[in-house]
MARLUM-757358 format. One record per residue (C-alpha): x negated, y negated, z negated; residue number from 1. Coordinates in Angstrom, 2 decimals. Example, Ala and Ser with C-alpha at 12.3 -4.5 7.8 and 13.67 -1.06 7.14 Angstrom:
% residues 2
         x         y         z   resi
    -12.30      4.50     -7.80      1
    -13.67      1.06     -7.14      2
//
This chain:
% residues 202
         x         y         z   resi
   -196.85     96.53   -192.73      1
   -195.30     94.76   -189.94      2
   -191.96     94.09   -192.05      3
   -194.30     92.64   -194.79      4
   -195.99     90.23   -192.36      5
   -192.68     89.14   -190.75      6
   -191.55     88.58   -194.48      7
   -194.63     86.50   -195.28      8
   -194.15     84.19   -192.19      9
   -190.62     83.53   -192.90     10
   -191.13     82.57   -196.63     11
   -192.61     79.31   -196.12     12
   -191.91     76.02   -198.15     13
   -191.03     72.94   -196.22     14
   -192.30     74.59   -192.98     15
   -195.67     75.18   -194.45     16
   -197.14     78.44   -195.07     17
   -199.36     78.65   -198.13     18
   -203.08     79.36   -197.50     19
   -203.06     82.77   -199.34     20
   -199.89     83.78   -197.75     21
   -201.47     82.72   -194.45     22
   -204.47     84.79   -194.83     23
   -202.29     87.79   -195.84     24
   -200.09     87.27   -192.90     25
   -202.91     87.37   -190.32     26
   -204.58     90.25   -192.23     27
   -201.37     92.23   -192.02     28
   -200.84     91.28   -188.33     29
   -204.25     92.56   -187.38     30
   -203.59     95.78   -189.15     31
   -200.15     96.20   -187.77     32
   -201.03     95.54   -184.28     33
   -204.64     97.33   -184.50     34
   -206.23     94.69   -182.12     35
   -206.28     90.82   -182.53     36
   -205.40     90.34   -178.91     37
   -202.17     92.46   -179.07     38
   -199.14     90.22   -179.13     39
   -197.31     90.06   -182.27     40
   -193.51     90.24   -182.29     41
   -190.80     88.64   -184.87     42
   -187.46     89.51   -186.00     43
   -184.72     87.09   -184.71     44
   -183.94     86.01   -188.33     45
   -187.38     85.01   -189.38     46
   -188.13     81.30   -189.57     47
   -189.73     80.11   -186.39     48
   -193.42     79.56   -186.57     49
   -193.29     76.10   -185.13     50
   -192.20     74.77   -188.67     51
   -188.55     73.61   -187.48     52
   -187.16     75.47   -190.44     53
   -184.66     77.12   -187.95     54
   -184.45     80.79   -187.37     55
   -186.74     82.02   -184.56     56
   -183.81     83.28   -182.57     57
   -182.27     79.73   -182.40     58
   -185.53     77.83   -181.78     59
   -188.54     79.11   -179.72     60
   -187.44     82.54   -178.94     61
   -184.99     81.74   -176.19     62
   -187.82     79.58   -174.66     63
   -190.25     82.39   -174.80     64
   -188.03     85.02   -173.50     65
   -187.02     82.87   -170.53     66
   -183.23     82.57   -171.55     67
   -183.46     78.89   -171.98     68
   -185.62     75.74   -170.84     69
   -187.12     73.38   -173.13     70
   -184.77     70.30   -173.10     71
   -187.51     67.82   -174.42     72
   -191.32     67.69   -174.43     73
   -191.46     68.22   -178.25     74
   -189.46     71.48   -177.73     75
   -191.95     72.80   -175.26     76
   -194.72     71.78   -177.45     77
   -193.20     73.50   -180.37     78
   -192.67     76.76   -178.24     79
   -196.30     76.59   -176.99     80
   -197.42     76.51   -180.54     81
   -195.28     79.55   -181.35     82
   -196.62     81.25   -178.18     83
   -200.11     80.69   -179.59     84
   -199.10     82.06   -182.94     85
   -197.70     85.20   -181.25     86
   -200.39     85.33   -178.71     87
   -197.86     85.22   -175.75     88
   -200.25     84.35   -172.96     89
   -197.64     84.79   -170.38     90
   -195.62     81.98   -171.62     91
   -198.60     79.69   -172.35     92
   -199.49     80.03   -168.55     93
   -195.93     79.72   -167.40     94
   -195.40     76.55   -169.45     95
   -198.76     74.97   -168.15     96
   -198.78     72.60   -165.01     97
   -200.40     74.18   -162.10     98
   -202.59     71.17   -161.53     99
   -204.64     71.98   -164.97    100
   -203.60     75.64   -165.78    101
   -206.52     78.02   -166.29    102
   -206.42     81.25   -164.21    103
   -206.27     83.34   -167.36    104
   -206.25     83.28   -171.17    105
   -208.11     85.85   -173.24    106
   -205.57     86.40   -176.30    107
   -208.66     87.26   -178.50    108
   -209.89     83.85   -178.30    109
   -206.72     82.30   -179.74    110
   -207.22     81.21   -183.34    111
   -204.94     82.22   -186.31    112
   -202.58     79.11   -186.09    113
   -200.61     78.75   -189.55    114
   -199.32     75.23   -189.72    115
   -197.73     72.59   -187.43    116
   -197.15     68.90   -188.03    117
   -195.73     66.51   -185.42    118
   -197.23     63.14   -185.88    119
   -195.48     61.04   -183.27    120
   -193.39     61.33   -179.88    121
   -193.27     59.01   -176.97    122
   -190.63     59.52   -174.51    123
   -190.22     63.11   -173.65    124
   -186.29     63.17   -174.03    125
   -183.90     64.85   -171.86    126
   -183.45     61.78   -169.58    127
   -187.32     61.33   -169.36    128
   -189.67     62.89   -166.60    129
   -192.74     62.36   -168.70    130
   -193.68     62.47   -172.51    131
   -196.46     62.46   -175.16    132
   -196.40     64.39   -178.32    133
   -199.18     63.97   -180.90    134
   -199.68     66.87   -183.40    135
   -201.79     68.34   -185.94    136
   -202.09     72.23   -186.07    137
   -203.94     74.18   -188.72    138
   -205.72     77.31   -188.30    139
   -208.36     79.67   -189.53    140
   -211.51     80.55   -187.88    141
   -213.64     83.29   -189.38    142
   -211.38     82.98   -192.34    143
   -212.15     79.22   -192.85    144
   -209.60     76.37   -192.39    145
   -209.78     74.22   -189.35    146
   -207.47     71.50   -187.77    147
   -206.75     70.53   -184.27    148
   -205.26     66.95   -183.78    149
   -204.30     66.38   -180.21    150
   -202.35     63.98   -178.20    151
   -200.62     66.15   -175.51    152
   -199.09     64.87   -172.22    153
   -196.07     66.52   -170.58    154
   -194.28     66.19   -167.24    155
   -190.85     67.44   -166.24    156
   -190.66     68.83   -162.69    157
   -187.36     70.44   -161.22    158
   -185.82     70.23   -164.60    159
   -188.59     72.02   -166.43    160
   -191.08     70.47   -168.77    161
   -194.71     71.55   -168.53    162
   -197.79     70.83   -170.49    163
   -200.36     68.84   -168.46    164
   -203.33     68.14   -170.85    165
   -204.38     66.57   -174.09    166
   -206.74     64.33   -175.91    167
   -208.49     65.71   -179.00    168
   -208.57     63.11   -181.86    169
   -211.92     62.27   -183.45    170
   -210.53     63.19   -186.84    171
   -210.22     66.77   -186.04    172
   -212.72     68.77   -188.17    173
   -215.89     69.39   -186.03    174
   -217.71     72.68   -185.71    175
   -220.07     71.82   -188.39    176
   -217.47     71.11   -191.10    177
   -215.56     74.33   -190.60    178
   -215.42     76.16   -193.82    179
   -216.41     73.02   -195.90    180
   -214.61     73.17   -199.28    181
   -211.60     71.00   -199.64    182
   -211.09     69.32   -202.97    183
   -207.65     70.40   -204.66    184
   -206.89     66.63   -204.97    185
   -207.80     65.80   -201.42    186
   -205.14     65.44   -198.54    187
   -204.45     68.69   -197.05    188
   -205.84     69.35   -193.72    189
   -202.69     70.42   -192.19    190
   -201.64     66.79   -191.81    191
   -198.48     66.92   -194.14    192
   -199.63     63.90   -196.31    193
   -199.48     66.23   -199.47    194
   -202.39     67.00   -201.60    195
   -204.04     70.17   -200.70    196
   -203.18     72.01   -203.91    197
   -199.58     71.25   -203.62    198
   -199.55     72.20   -199.95    199
   -201.84     74.76   -198.09    200
   -203.95     75.48   -201.21    201
   -203.93     78.74   -203.05    202
//
């Protein structure tokens, strides 16, 4: 089952996991790990969850393992998204600035993320010490689609990029709209700009 889940995660089109594959992936992940709070591992050859279309071993894995530091704010943001997918709370805490970092993170509270779209980047390059990354991330909460649209702030201290905080955009789906049916000709909630039926729709 673990192998099947990894295969589904790697078989995405244009960096997007289709809705039915996403549901199956997380179902298999829960079965394979037995507990939702248990970290989920990936093979090095699988496509990275951050939608970079690069192998996990060449993208976020060296950052999560501590073998390499993020060179840009975007790289750190992508690695933190991957850490959320894999429920790697140790990395999430390690890459969070001490001034805003929580004491602990309960892995069971992390949603089932299944899509990332970078909207814009402001500064955050190798020569910068601060940066902003705006992104949209898709997830399932109680098997219903939901989207987080956030403008995240990052700083670099002692050569290491750290997440500081973020502003949630007003167009993120509010609680009362979670689970609302999405028309097949409507724009996909993942932020790709494509129609739902051509993107994350079943």
